[in-house]
PyMOL CGO cylinders between C-alpha atoms (Angstrom):
from pymol import cmd
from pymol.cgo import CYLINDER

trace = [
    CYLINDER, 37.59, 9.00, -20.27, 37.88, 10.55, -23.73, 0.3, 1, 1, 1, 1, 1, 1,
    CYLINDER, 37.88, 10.55, -23.73, 34.21, 9.79, -24.33, 0.3, 1, 1, 1, 1, 1, 1,
    CYLINDER, 34.21, 9.79, -24.33, 33.23, 11.66, -21.16, 0.3, 1, 1, 1, 1, 1, 1,
    CYLINDER, 33.23, 11.66, -21.16, 35.31, 14.68, -22.23, 0.3, 1, 1, 1, 1, 1, 1,
    CYLINDER, 35.31, 14.68, -22.23, 33.70, 14.60, -25.69, 0.3, 1, 1, 1, 1, 1, 1,
    CYLINDER, 33.70, 14.60, -25.69, 30.27, 14.47, -24.08, 0.3, 1, 1, 1, 1, 1, 1,
    CYLINDER, 30.27, 14.47, -24.08, 31.01, 17.47, -21.88, 0.3, 1, 1, 1, 1, 1, 1,
    CYLINDER, 31.01, 17.47, -21.88, 32.30, 19.40, -24.90, 0.3, 1, 1, 1, 1, 1, 1,
    CYLINDER, 32.30, 19.40, -24.90, 29.15, 18.57, -26.89, 0.3, 1, 1, 1, 1, 1, 1,
    CYLINDER, 29.15, 18.57, -26.89, 26.94, 19.43, -23.94, 0.3, 1, 1, 1, 1, 1, 1,
    CYLINDER, 26.94, 19.43, -23.94, 28.53, 22.85, -23.58, 0.3, 1, 1, 1, 1, 1, 1,
    CYLINDER, 28.53, 22.85, -23.58, 28.50, 23.44, -27.35, 0.3, 1, 1, 1, 1, 1, 1,
    CYLINDER, 28.50, 23.44, -27.35, 24.81, 22.64, -27.80, 0.3, 1, 1, 1, 1, 1, 1,
    CYLINDER, 24.81, 22.64, -27.80, 23.54, 24.21, -24.58, 0.3, 1, 1, 1, 1, 1, 1,
    CYLINDER, 23.54, 24.21, -24.58, 21.99, 27.28, -26.28, 0.3, 1, 1, 1, 1, 1, 1,
    CYLINDER, 21.99, 27.28, -26.28, 20.45, 25.16, -29.05, 0.3, 1, 1, 1, 1, 1, 1,
    CYLINDER, 20.45, 25.16, -29.05, 18.88, 22.73, -26.58, 0.3, 1, 1, 1, 1, 1, 1,
    CYLINDER, 18.88, 22.73, -26.58, 17.06, 25.56, -24.82, 0.3, 1, 1, 1, 1, 1, 1,
    CYLINDER, 17.06, 25.56, -24.82, 15.18, 26.29, -28.04, 0.3, 1, 1, 1, 1, 1, 1,
    CYLINDER, 15.18, 26.29, -28.04, 14.17, 22.64, -28.41, 0.3, 1, 1, 1, 1, 1, 1,
    CYLINDER, 14.17, 22.64, -28.41, 13.07, 21.77, -24.88, 0.3, 1, 1, 1, 1, 1, 1,
    CYLINDER, 13.07, 21.77, -24.88, 9.35, 22.41, -25.51, 0.3, 1, 1, 1, 1, 1, 1,
    CYLINDER, 9.35, 22.41, -25.51, 9.36, 20.25, -28.64, 0.3, 1, 1, 1, 1, 1, 1,
    CYLINDER, 9.36, 20.25, -28.64, 11.26, 17.26, -27.25, 0.3, 1, 1, 1, 1, 1, 1,
    CYLINDER, 11.26, 17.26, -27.25, 9.30, 14.06, -27.03, 0.3, 1, 1, 1, 1, 1, 1,
    CYLINDER, 9.30, 14.06, -27.03, 12.12, 11.90, -25.73, 0.3, 1, 1, 1, 1, 1, 1,
    CYLINDER, 12.12, 11.90, -25.73, 15.65, 12.19, -24.57, 0.3, 1, 1, 1, 1, 1, 1,
    CYLINDER, 15.65, 12.19, -24.57, 18.83, 11.27, -26.39, 0.3, 1, 1, 1, 1, 1, 1,
    CYLINDER, 18.83, 11.27, -26.39, 22.09, 10.21, -24.85, 0.3, 1, 1, 1, 1, 1, 1,
    CYLINDER, 22.09, 10.21, -24.85, 24.38, 7.29, -24.28, 0.3, 1, 1, 1, 1, 1, 1,
    CYLINDER, 24.38, 7.29, -24.28, 26.75, 5.80, -21.78, 0.3, 1, 1, 1, 1, 1, 1,
    CYLINDER, 26.75, 5.80, -21.78, 30.46, 5.57, -21.11, 0.3, 1, 1, 1, 1, 1, 1,
    CYLINDER, 30.46, 5.57, -21.11, 32.55, 3.23, -18.99, 0.3, 1, 1, 1, 1, 1, 1,
    CYLINDER, 32.55, 3.23, -18.99, 35.66, 4.45, -17.20, 0.3, 1, 1, 1, 1, 1, 1,
    CYLINDER, 35.66, 4.45, -17.20, 38.84, 2.35, -16.93, 0.3, 1, 1, 1, 1, 1, 1,
    CYLINDER, 38.84, 2.35, -16.93, 37.85, 1.47, -13.35, 0.3, 1, 1, 1, 1, 1, 1,
    CYLINDER, 37.85, 1.47, -13.35, 34.50, 0.05, -14.53, 0.3, 1, 1, 1, 1, 1, 1,
    CYLINDER, 34.50, 0.05, -14.53, 32.16, 2.87, -13.54, 0.3, 1, 1, 1, 1, 1, 1,
    CYLINDER, 32.16, 2.87, -13.54, 29.37, 3.32, -16.05, 0.3, 1, 1, 1, 1, 1, 1,
    CYLINDER, 29.37, 3.32, -16.05, 28.09, 6.82, -16.74, 0.3, 1, 1, 1, 1, 1, 1,
    CYLINDER, 28.09, 6.82, -16.74, 24.67, 7.11, -18.39, 0.3, 1, 1, 1, 1, 1, 1,
    CYLINDER, 24.67, 7.11, -18.39, 23.67, 10.49, -19.72, 0.3, 1, 1, 1, 1, 1, 1,
    CYLINDER, 23.67, 10.49, -19.72, 20.89, 12.10, -21.65, 0.3, 1, 1, 1, 1, 1, 1,
    CYLINDER, 20.89, 12.10, -21.65, 19.78, 15.51, -22.81, 0.3, 1, 1, 1, 1, 1, 1,
    CYLINDER, 19.78, 15.51, -22.81, 16.40, 16.83, -21.67, 0.3, 1, 1, 1, 1, 1, 1,
    CYLINDER, 16.40, 16.83, -21.67, 15.53, 13.90, -19.43, 0.3, 1, 1, 1, 1, 1, 1,
    CYLINDER, 15.53, 13.90, -19.43, 12.76, 13.95, -16.85, 0.3, 1, 1, 1, 1, 1, 1,
    CYLINDER, 12.76, 13.95, -16.85, 14.32, 11.48, -14.43, 0.3, 1, 1, 1, 1, 1, 1,
    CYLINDER, 14.32, 11.48, -14.43, 17.63, 10.41, -12.99, 0.3, 1, 1, 1, 1, 1, 1,
    CYLINDER, 17.63, 10.41, -12.99, 19.90, 7.84, -14.58, 0.3, 1, 1, 1, 1, 1, 1,
    CYLINDER, 19.90, 7.84, -14.58, 22.85, 6.45, -12.74, 0.3, 1, 1, 1, 1, 1, 1,
    CYLINDER, 22.85, 6.45, -12.74, 24.95, 3.55, -11.64, 0.3, 1, 1, 1, 1, 1, 1,
    CYLINDER, 24.95, 3.55, -11.64, 26.04, 2.09, -8.34, 0.3, 1, 1, 1, 1, 1, 1,
    CYLINDER, 26.04, 2.09, -8.34, 29.34, 0.41, -7.63, 0.3, 1, 1, 1, 1, 1, 1,
    CYLINDER, 29.34, 0.41, -7.63, 30.14, -0.38, -4.02, 0.3, 1, 1, 1, 1, 1, 1,
    CYLINDER, 30.14, -0.38, -4.02, 29.45, 2.74, -2.00, 0.3, 1, 1, 1, 1, 1, 1,
    CYLINDER, 29.45, 2.74, -2.00, 29.72, 5.10, -4.99, 0.3, 1, 1, 1, 1, 1, 1,
    CYLINDER, 29.72, 5.10, -4.99, 26.62, 6.16, -6.87, 0.3, 1, 1, 1, 1, 1, 1,
    CYLINDER, 26.62, 6.16, -6.87, 26.81, 8.58, -9.78, 0.3, 1, 1, 1, 1, 1, 1,
    CYLINDER, 26.81, 8.58, -9.78, 23.63, 10.25, -11.01, 0.3, 1, 1, 1, 1, 1, 1,
    CYLINDER, 23.63, 10.25, -11.01, 22.91, 12.88, -13.59, 0.3, 1, 1, 1, 1, 1, 1,
    CYLINDER, 22.91, 12.88, -13.59, 19.52, 14.34, -14.31, 0.3, 1, 1, 1, 1, 1, 1,
    CYLINDER, 19.52, 14.34, -14.31, 17.83, 17.34, -15.87, 0.3, 1, 1, 1, 1, 1, 1,
    CYLINDER, 17.83, 17.34, -15.87, 14.87, 17.50, -13.52, 0.3, 1, 1, 1, 1, 1, 1,
    CYLINDER, 14.87, 17.50, -13.52, 13.58, 15.34, -10.72, 0.3, 1, 1, 1, 1, 1, 1,
    CYLINDER, 13.58, 15.34, -10.72, 9.93, 16.23, -10.28, 0.3, 1, 1, 1, 1, 1, 1,
    CYLINDER, 9.93, 16.23, -10.28, 7.97, 15.40, -7.14, 0.3, 1, 1, 1, 1, 1, 1,
    CYLINDER, 7.97, 15.40, -7.14, 4.64, 16.38, -8.73, 0.3, 1, 1, 1, 1, 1, 1,
    CYLINDER, 4.64, 16.38, -8.73, 3.73, 12.83, -9.80, 0.3, 1, 1, 1, 1, 1, 1,
    CYLINDER, 3.73, 12.83, -9.80, 3.63, 11.80, -6.12, 0.3, 1, 1, 1, 1, 1, 1,
    CYLINDER, 3.63, 11.80, -6.12, 1.61, 14.89, -5.22, 0.3, 1, 1, 1, 1, 1, 1,
    CYLINDER, 1.61, 14.89, -5.22, -0.88, 14.35, -8.06, 0.3, 1, 1, 1, 1, 1, 1,
    CYLINDER, -0.88, 14.35, -8.06, -1.32, 10.73, -6.92, 0.3, 1, 1, 1, 1, 1, 1,
    CYLINDER, -1.32, 10.73, -6.92, -2.78, 12.05, -3.65, 0.3, 1, 1, 1, 1, 1, 1,
    CYLINDER, -2.78, 12.05, -3.65, -5.88, 13.07, -5.65, 0.3, 1, 1, 1, 1, 1, 1,
    CYLINDER, -5.88, 13.07, -5.65, -7.02, 9.44, -5.27, 0.3, 1, 1, 1, 1, 1, 1,
    CYLINDER, -7.02, 9.44, -5.27, -7.89, 10.19, -1.63, 0.3, 1, 1, 1, 1, 1, 1,
    CYLINDER, -7.89, 10.19, -1.63, -10.12, 13.17, -2.47, 0.3, 1, 1, 1, 1, 1, 1,
    CYLINDER, -10.12, 13.17, -2.47, -13.91, 12.66, -2.43, 0.3, 1, 1, 1, 1, 1, 1,
    CYLINDER, -13.91, 12.66, -2.43, -14.47, 15.25, -5.18, 0.3, 1, 1, 1, 1, 1, 1,
    CYLINDER, -14.47, 15.25, -5.18, -13.63, 14.32, -8.76, 0.3, 1, 1, 1, 1, 1, 1,
    CYLINDER, -13.63, 14.32, -8.76, -12.26, 17.22, -10.79, 0.3, 1, 1, 1, 1, 1, 1,
    CYLINDER, -12.26, 17.22, -10.79, -12.21, 17.46, -14.57, 0.3, 1, 1, 1, 1, 1, 1,
    CYLINDER, -12.21, 17.46, -14.57, -9.79, 19.88, -16.24, 0.3, 1, 1, 1, 1, 1, 1,
    CYLINDER, -9.79, 19.88, -16.24, -10.60, 21.05, -19.76, 0.3, 1, 1, 1, 1, 1, 1,
    CYLINDER, -10.60, 21.05, -19.76, -9.52, 21.94, -22.35, 0.3, 1, 1, 1, 1, 1, 1,
    CYLINDER, -9.52, 21.94, -22.35, -6.00, 20.75, -21.75, 0.3, 1, 1, 1, 1, 1, 1,
    CYLINDER, -6.00, 20.75, -21.75, -3.93, 21.99, -23.57, 0.3, 1, 1, 1, 1, 1, 1,
    CYLINDER, -3.93, 21.99, -23.57, -5.64, 25.38, -23.43, 0.3, 1, 1, 1, 1, 1, 1,
    CYLINDER, -5.64, 25.38, -23.43, -5.19, 28.81, -25.02, 0.3, 1, 1, 1, 1, 1, 1,
    CYLINDER, -5.19, 28.81, -25.02, -6.38, 31.49, -22.56, 0.3, 1, 1, 1, 1, 1, 1,
    CYLINDER, -6.38, 31.49, -22.56, -9.09, 30.02, -20.30, 0.3, 1, 1, 1, 1, 1, 1,
    CYLINDER, -9.09, 30.02, -20.30, -9.10, 26.68, -18.50, 0.3, 1, 1, 1, 1, 1, 1,
    CYLINDER, -9.10, 26.68, -18.50, -12.06, 25.10, -16.70, 0.3, 1, 1, 1, 1, 1, 1,
    CYLINDER, -12.06, 25.10, -16.70, -12.10, 22.98, -13.56, 0.3, 1, 1, 1, 1, 1, 1,
    CYLINDER, -12.10, 22.98, -13.56, -15.41, 21.11, -13.14, 0.3, 1, 1, 1, 1, 1, 1,
    CYLINDER, -15.41, 21.11, -13.14, -16.15, 19.51, -9.74, 0.3, 1, 1, 1, 1, 1, 1,
    CYLINDER, -16.15, 19.51, -9.74, -18.34, 16.43, -9.28, 0.3, 1, 1, 1, 1, 1, 1,
    CYLINDER, -18.34, 16.43, -9.28, -19.99, 18.00, -6.23, 0.3, 1, 1, 1, 1, 1, 1,
    CYLINDER, -19.99, 18.00, -6.23, -20.03, 21.23, -4.26, 0.3, 1, 1, 1, 1, 1, 1,
    CYLINDER, -20.03, 21.23, -4.26, -16.63, 22.37, -2.97, 0.3, 1, 1, 1, 1, 1, 1,
    CYLINDER, -16.63, 22.37, -2.97, -17.77, 25.65, -1.45, 0.3, 1, 1, 1, 1, 1, 1,
    CYLINDER, -17.77, 25.65, -1.45, -18.10, 29.18, -2.75, 0.3, 1, 1, 1, 1, 1, 1,
    CYLINDER, -18.10, 29.18, -2.75, -14.46, 29.96, -3.53, 0.3, 1, 1, 1, 1, 1, 1,
    CYLINDER, -14.46, 29.96, -3.53, -11.36, 28.03, -4.58, 0.3, 1, 1, 1, 1, 1, 1,
    CYLINDER, -11.36, 28.03, -4.58, -7.76, 29.17, -4.32, 0.3, 1, 1, 1, 1, 1, 1,
    CYLINDER, -7.76, 29.17, -4.32, -5.69, 28.43, -7.41, 0.3, 1, 1, 1, 1, 1, 1,
    CYLINDER, -5.69, 28.43, -7.41, -1.88, 28.38, -7.33, 0.3, 1, 1, 1, 1, 1, 1,
    CYLINDER, -1.88, 28.38, -7.33, 0.11, 27.71, -10.50, 0.3, 1, 1, 1, 1, 1, 1,
    CYLINDER, 0.11, 27.71, -10.50, 3.79, 26.77, -10.61, 0.3, 1, 1, 1, 1, 1, 1,
    CYLINDER, 3.79, 26.77, -10.61, 6.18, 26.59, -13.53, 0.3, 1, 1, 1, 1, 1, 1,
    CYLINDER, 6.18, 26.59, -13.53, 8.32, 23.53, -14.26, 0.3, 1, 1, 1, 1, 1, 1,
    CYLINDER, 8.32, 23.53, -14.26, 11.05, 24.88, -11.94, 0.3, 1, 1, 1, 1, 1, 1,
    CYLINDER, 11.05, 24.88, -11.94, 8.62, 25.11, -9.02, 0.3, 1, 1, 1, 1, 1, 1,
    CYLINDER, 8.62, 25.11, -9.02, 8.28, 28.90, -9.03, 0.3, 1, 1, 1, 1, 1, 1,
    CYLINDER, 8.28, 28.90, -9.03, 4.79, 30.23, -8.32, 0.3, 1, 1, 1, 1, 1, 1,
    CYLINDER, 4.79, 30.23, -8.32, 3.64, 32.13, -11.42, 0.3, 1, 1, 1, 1, 1, 1,
    CYLINDER, 3.64, 32.13, -11.42, -0.05, 32.67, -10.63, 0.3, 1, 1, 1, 1, 1, 1,
    CYLINDER, -0.05, 32.67, -10.63, -2.22, 32.99, -7.54, 0.3, 1, 1, 1, 1, 1, 1,
    CYLINDER, -2.22, 32.99, -7.54, -5.90, 33.84, -7.30, 0.3, 1, 1, 1, 1, 1, 1,
    CYLINDER, -5.90, 33.84, -7.30, -9.12, 33.03, -5.49, 0.3, 1, 1, 1, 1, 1, 1,
    CYLINDER, -9.12, 33.03, -5.49, -11.95, 32.25, -7.91, 0.3, 1, 1, 1, 1, 1, 1,
    CYLINDER, -11.95, 32.25, -7.91, -15.70, 32.15, -7.28, 0.3, 1, 1, 1, 1, 1, 1,
    CYLINDER, -15.70, 32.15, -7.28, -17.28, 28.71, -7.88, 0.3, 1, 1, 1, 1, 1, 1,
    CYLINDER, -17.28, 28.71, -7.88, -20.31, 28.86, -10.18, 0.3, 1, 1, 1, 1, 1, 1,
    CYLINDER, -20.31, 28.86, -10.18, -22.36, 25.67, -10.74, 0.3, 1, 1, 1, 1, 1, 1,
    CYLINDER, -22.36, 25.67, -10.74, -19.50, 23.49, -9.37, 0.3, 1, 1, 1, 1, 1, 1,
    CYLINDER, -19.50, 23.49, -9.37, -17.07, 24.99, -11.88, 0.3, 1, 1, 1, 1, 1, 1,
    CYLINDER, -17.07, 24.99, -11.88, -14.33, 27.61, -11.99, 0.3, 1, 1, 1, 1, 1, 1,
    CYLINDER, -14.33, 27.61, -11.99, -12.89, 29.26, -15.06, 0.3, 1, 1, 1, 1, 1, 1,
    CYLINDER, -12.89, 29.26, -15.06, -9.36, 30.64, -14.84, 0.3, 1, 1, 1, 1, 1, 1,
    CYLINDER, -9.36, 30.64, -14.84, -8.18, 33.22, -17.36, 0.3, 1, 1, 1, 1, 1, 1,
    CYLINDER, -8.18, 33.22, -17.36, -4.48, 32.48, -17.79, 0.3, 1, 1, 1, 1, 1, 1,
    CYLINDER, -4.48, 32.48, -17.79, -3.73, 34.46, -20.95, 0.3, 1, 1, 1, 1, 1, 1,
    CYLINDER, -3.73, 34.46, -20.95, -0.69, 36.13, -19.32, 0.3, 1, 1, 1, 1, 1, 1,
    CYLINDER, -0.69, 36.13, -19.32, 1.11, 32.79, -18.88, 0.3, 1, 1, 1, 1, 1, 1,
    CYLINDER, 1.11, 32.79, -18.88, 3.71, 31.76, -21.45, 0.3, 1, 1, 1, 1, 1, 1,
    CYLINDER, 3.71, 31.76, -21.45, 3.24, 28.60, -23.53, 0.3, 1, 1, 1, 1, 1, 1,
    CYLINDER, 3.24, 28.60, -23.53, 4.53, 25.83, -21.27, 0.3, 1, 1, 1, 1, 1, 1,
    CYLINDER, 4.53, 25.83, -21.27, 3.61, 23.04, -18.87, 0.3, 1, 1, 1, 1, 1, 1,
    CYLINDER, 3.61, 23.04, -18.87, 2.43, 24.07, -15.40, 0.3, 1, 1, 1, 1, 1, 1,
    CYLINDER, 2.43, 24.07, -15.40, 1.44, 22.45, -12.13, 0.3, 1, 1, 1, 1, 1, 1,
    CYLINDER, 1.44, 22.45, -12.13, -1.80, 23.52, -10.45, 0.3, 1, 1, 1, 1, 1, 1,
    CYLINDER, -1.80, 23.52, -10.45, -3.00, 23.36, -6.86, 0.3, 1, 1, 1, 1, 1, 1,
    CYLINDER, -3.00, 23.36, -6.86, -6.69, 24.00, -6.24, 0.3, 1, 1, 1, 1, 1, 1,
    CYLINDER, -6.69, 24.00, -6.24, -7.74, 24.23, -2.60, 0.3, 1, 1, 1, 1, 1, 1,
    CYLINDER, -7.74, 24.23, -2.60, -10.11, 25.56, 0.02, 0.3, 1, 1, 1, 1, 1, 1,
    CYLINDER, -10.11, 25.56, 0.02, -11.22, 24.40, 3.49, 0.3, 1, 1, 1, 1, 1, 1,
    CYLINDER, -11.22, 24.40, 3.49, -12.94, 21.26, 2.15, 0.3, 1, 1, 1, 1, 1, 1,
    CYLINDER, -12.94, 21.26, 2.15, -10.54, 19.86, -0.48, 0.3, 1, 1, 1, 1, 1, 1,
    CYLINDER, -10.54, 19.86, -0.48, -7.18, 20.03, -2.25, 0.3, 1, 1, 1, 1, 1, 1,
    CYLINDER, -7.18, 20.03, -2.25, -6.54, 18.95, -5.84, 0.3, 1, 1, 1, 1, 1, 1,
    CYLINDER, -6.54, 18.95, -5.84, -3.34, 18.89, -7.94, 0.3, 1, 1, 1, 1, 1, 1,
    CYLINDER, -3.34, 18.89, -7.94, -2.90, 18.53, -11.70, 0.3, 1, 1, 1, 1, 1, 1,
    CYLINDER, -2.90, 18.53, -11.70, -0.74, 19.43, -14.68, 0.3, 1, 1, 1, 1, 1, 1,
    CYLINDER, -0.74, 19.43, -14.68, -1.88, 21.80, -17.43, 0.3, 1, 1, 1, 1, 1, 1,
    CYLINDER, -1.88, 21.80, -17.43, -0.35, 22.81, -20.75, 0.3, 1, 1, 1, 1, 1, 1,
    CYLINDER, -0.35, 22.81, -20.75, -0.71, 26.27, -22.25, 0.3, 1, 1, 1, 1, 1, 1,
    CYLINDER, -0.71, 26.27, -22.25, -0.58, 26.42, -26.07, 0.3, 1, 1, 1, 1, 1, 1,
]
cmd.load_cgo(trace, "trace")
């Protein structure tokens, strides 16, 4: 129990510092603790997925973010049009090249890591390609949905 209290104290103490580091983290750090009744708590800082334990009917989980985008991006395998995104990471402009015609216009929606829509536009397709000027976005990772009447495509992009 003392270990759990120490962890909570450290978590609260370093909360402001961790916000500065979240873009630079490559992996998570953490540990685990076992209560006197045998329940194991696993914890980490900056994790992308849930950790937890199950004992009987009790399940304890802790997580920083549980993203559903990996499942959504996997649906691209059912799309007849291959899409190439470049450069990624990008500075101001990002290109989406289509393997075949997708129509005259494509709607682009961009979401931040918390799922908030941060950009919306309809872009004219020129030679099976669109170029999006995203200079107003902050440096971060984003999720993109490209769509029109004939196709839908999802991907992740990183702004330098």
